[in-house]
C-alpha positions as CSV (number, residue, x, y, z in Angstrom):
1,M,-140.5,-16.6,15.7
2,C,-136.8,-15.7,15.7
3,N,-134.6,-16.8,18.5
4,Y,-132.1,-14.2,19.4
5,S,-130.4,-16.0,22.3
6,I,-126.7,-17.1,22.1
7,S,-126.6,-20.7,20.8
8,L,-124.1,-23.4,21.7
9,Q,-123.0,-23.5,18.1
10,Q,-122.1,-19.8,18.3
11,L,-120.1,-20.4,21.4
12,K,-118.2,-23.3,19.8
13,E,-117.4,-21.1,16.8
14,F,-116.2,-18.3,19.2
15,Q,-114.0,-20.7,21.1
16,K,-112.6,-22.3,18.0
17,N,-111.6,-18.9,16.5
18,Y,-110.3,-17.6,19.7
19,L,-108.0,-20.6,20.3
20,K,-106.8,-20.3,16.7
21,N,-105.7,-16.6,17.3
22,Q,-104.7,-16.9,20.9
23,N,-101.5,-15.1,22.0
24,F,-100.3,-16.5,25.3
25,D,-97.5,-14.0,25.9
26,L,-99.9,-11.0,25.6
27,E,-102.5,-12.7,27.7
28,N,-100.1,-13.5,30.5
29,R,-98.9,-9.9,30.5
30,L,-102.4,-8.5,30.6
31,K,-103.3,-10.7,33.6
32,E,-100.5,-9.1,35.6
33,M,-101.1,-5.4,34.8
34,S,-103.7,-2.7,34.4
35,L,-105.4,-2.1,31.0
36,Q,-104.0,1.4,30.8
37,D,-100.4,0.3,31.4
38,F,-100.8,-2.6,29.0
39,S,-102.0,-0.3,26.2
40,L,-99.3,2.4,26.6
41,D,-97.1,2.9,23.5
42,D,-93.6,4.1,24.6
43,D,-92.8,5.4,21.1
44,I,-95.9,7.7,21.1
45,I,-95.1,9.0,24.5
46,K,-91.6,9.9,23.4
47,E,-92.9,11.7,20.3
48,N,-95.4,13.7,22.4
49,K,-93.6,15.2,25.3
50,F,-95.8,16.7,28.0
51,E,-94.8,20.3,27.2
52,F,-96.9,23.3,26.4
53,N,-95.9,25.9,23.9
54,L,-99.1,27.9,23.9
55,E,-99.5,30.3,26.8
56,L,-102.9,31.6,27.7
57,P,-103.2,35.3,28.7
58,E,-103.3,36.0,32.3
59,C,-106.8,36.5,33.6
60,K,-108.9,36.5,36.7
61,I,-109.3,33.1,38.3
62,Y,-112.8,31.7,38.9
63,S,-113.5,29.7,42.0
64,Q,-116.6,27.5,42.5
65,N,-115.9,27.6,46.2
66,F,-118.1,25.0,48.1
67,S,-120.5,24.3,45.3
68,R,-121.0,21.7,42.6
69,R,-120.9,24.1,39.6
70,C,-117.7,22.9,38.0
71,W,-119.6,22.5,34.7
72,L,-120.7,26.1,34.8
73,F,-117.3,27.5,35.7
74,S,-115.6,25.4,33.0
75,C,-117.8,27.0,30.4
76,L,-117.2,30.5,31.8
77,N,-113.4,29.9,31.7
78,L,-113.6,28.9,28.1
79,I,-115.4,32.1,26.9
80,K,-114.3,34.9,29.3
81,N,-111.0,35.8,27.5
82,G,-112.7,36.0,24.1
83,I,-115.5,38.3,25.5
84,A,-113.0,40.5,27.4
85,E,-111.0,40.9,24.2
86,K,-114.1,41.9,22.2
87,L,-115.2,44.4,24.9
88,N,-111.6,45.7,25.0
89,C,-111.4,44.9,28.7
90,N,-108.5,43.8,30.8
91,P,-108.9,40.1,31.4
92,L,-107.5,40.6,34.9
93,N,-110.4,42.9,35.8
94,F,-113.2,41.1,33.8
95,Q,-115.4,38.4,35.4
96,I,-118.7,37.0,34.3
97,S,-121.4,36.4,37.0
98,A,-121.8,32.7,37.7
99,N,-124.5,33.5,40.3
100,Y,-126.7,35.0,37.5
101,L,-126.6,31.8,35.6
102,T,-127.0,29.8,38.8
103,F,-130.3,31.6,39.5
104,Y,-131.7,30.6,36.1
105,D,-130.2,27.1,36.3
106,M,-132.2,26.4,39.5
107,L,-135.4,28.0,38.0
108,E,-135.1,26.0,34.8
109,K,-134.5,22.8,36.7
110,S,-137.6,23.3,38.8
111,N,-139.6,24.0,35.6
112,H,-138.3,20.8,34.1
113,A,-139.2,18.8,37.2
114,Y,-142.8,20.1,37.1
115,Q,-143.1,19.4,33.4
116,V,-142.0,15.8,33.9
117,V,-145.1,15.2,36.0
118,V,-147.3,17.2,33.7
119,D,-146.2,15.3,30.6
120,S,-146.0,11.9,32.2
121,K,-148.4,9.2,31.1
122,Y,-147.9,7.2,34.3
123,N,-151.0,6.5,36.3
124,F,-150.0,8.0,39.7
125,C,-151.4,6.6,42.9
126,K,-153.6,8.9,44.9
127,N,-150.8,9.5,47.4
128,G,-148.3,10.1,44.7
129,L,-146.2,7.1,45.5
130,I,-144.8,5.1,42.6
131,N,-144.2,1.4,42.1
132,E,-140.4,1.5,41.5
133,S,-140.5,-1.8,39.6
134,K,-142.9,-0.2,37.1
135,N,-141.2,3.2,36.7
136,R,-137.8,3.4,38.2
137,F,-137.0,6.7,36.6
138,L,-139.9,8.6,38.2
139,A,-139.4,6.9,41.6
140,E,-135.7,8.1,41.6
141,F,-136.6,11.4,40.2
142,L,-139.2,12.1,43.0
143,K,-136.6,11.4,45.7
144,E,-134.2,14.2,44.5
145,P,-135.7,16.3,41.7
146,I,-133.1,19.2,41.9
147,R,-129.4,18.7,41.7
148,E,-126.7,21.3,41.3
149,T,-124.6,19.2,39.0
150,G,-124.7,19.6,35.2
151,R,-122.8,19.6,32.0
152,I,-121.0,22.2,30.0
153,E,-123.5,21.9,27.2
154,Y,-126.3,22.9,29.6
155,A,-124.3,26.0,30.6
156,R,-124.1,26.9,26.9
157,E,-127.9,26.6,26.6
158,L,-128.4,28.8,29.6
159,I,-126.2,31.5,28.1
160,K,-128.0,31.3,24.8
161,K,-131.3,31.9,26.5
162,Y,-130.4,34.3,29.3
163,G,-127.2,35.9,28.2
164,I,-124.5,36.9,30.7
165,V,-123.8,39.8,33.0
166,P,-120.6,41.1,34.7
167,E,-119.8,39.8,38.1
168,E,-120.5,43.2,39.8
169,I,-124.1,43.1,38.5
170,M,-124.9,39.9,40.4
171,P,-122.0,38.8,42.6
172,E,-121.8,35.6,44.5
173,T,-123.7,35.2,47.8
174,Y,-123.1,33.0,50.8
175,N,-125.5,30.4,49.5
176,S,-124.3,30.3,46.0
177,S,-120.8,29.7,47.2
178,N,-121.8,27.3,50.0
179,S,-124.7,25.7,48.3
180,E,-125.2,22.2,49.8
181,E,-127.8,23.2,52.4
182,F,-129.7,25.6,50.1
183,V,-129.9,23.2,47.1
184,K,-131.1,20.4,49.5
185,L,-133.9,22.6,50.9
186,F,-134.8,23.9,47.4
187,S,-135.0,20.3,46.1
188,Q,-137.3,19.4,49.0
189,K,-139.6,22.4,48.2
190,V,-139.8,21.3,44.5
191,R,-140.4,17.7,45.7
192,K,-143.4,18.8,47.8
193,D,-144.7,20.7,44.7
194,L,-144.4,17.6,42.6
195,F,-146.7,15.6,44.9
196,L,-149.2,18.6,44.9
197,L,-149.1,18.5,41.0
198,I,-149.7,14.7,41.1
199,E,-152.7,15.3,43.3
200,A,-154.0,18.0,41.0
201,K,-153.4,15.8,38.0
202,N,-155.5,13.0,39.6
203,T,-158.3,15.5,40.3
204,K,-158.2,17.0,36.8
205,K,-157.2,20.5,37.9
206,D,-155.5,23.1,35.6
207,L,-151.9,22.0,36.0
208,Y,-150.4,25.0,34.2
209,V,-152.0,27.5,36.6
210,I,-150.7,25.6,39.5
211,K,-147.2,25.2,37.9
212,N,-147.0,28.9,37.2
213,K,-147.7,29.7,40.9
214,M,-145.0,27.3,41.9
215,L,-142.5,28.8,39.5
216,Y,-143.2,32.3,40.9
217,E,-142.6,31.0,44.4
218,N,-139.3,29.6,43.3
219,Y,-138.4,32.8,41.6
220,S,-139.1,34.7,44.8
221,I,-137.0,32.2,46.9
222,L,-134.1,32.4,44.5
223,S,-134.2,36.2,44.5
224,K,-134.1,36.3,48.3
225,V,-131.2,33.7,48.5
226,L,-129.1,34.5,45.4
227,G,-130.2,38.0,44.8
228,A,-132.7,39.3,42.2
229,P,-131.4,39.2,38.6
230,P,-131.4,42.4,36.5
231,R,-134.6,43.4,34.9
232,I,-135.4,41.9,31.6
């Protein structure tokens, strides 16, 4: 059987090679300053002055307000000028609905949460509680299954699936712009559903029928709070 632990012989070799190539001046400097300052190259800074020669067209400014949708607004900021140009719209008057994508973001995240339990091979206890030492991911996941945060790549996938609509079709609401309370309550609702799914899984019930009912409830909640999306 192979032994993959670090041996004393390896350490001796490391030390020998290190001492052979040691640079005391550099090490002393490094001990007295941050890694970022230490690694700066003044010549490169001089060659690359912090000046911009590319001006972006003036356009309407997005605001995520009091929400954690920076990832979504970043994506919309990247694409809005190109779309306005293709539609022959004035960028100052053109704005994509972030609330429309927020709606489907929340719905998709709840669907993903349910599917985690459906697909899991973990042997859940009858009360749904999880031994954290055996499955830390599921234990943490069940505490807060829905979060508003995301990545720009996820925004791209939402747009690929659901498309976009102008801001006037589905404008921001109070709870999309001030989202902390709503997201917390929505997460608690989904968390409760997850324990019901675990119970159903333990009793061999049809999980997809139950999951579909839960998704419809979420669709209804989101429609009331964020506004109903345009008909498909």
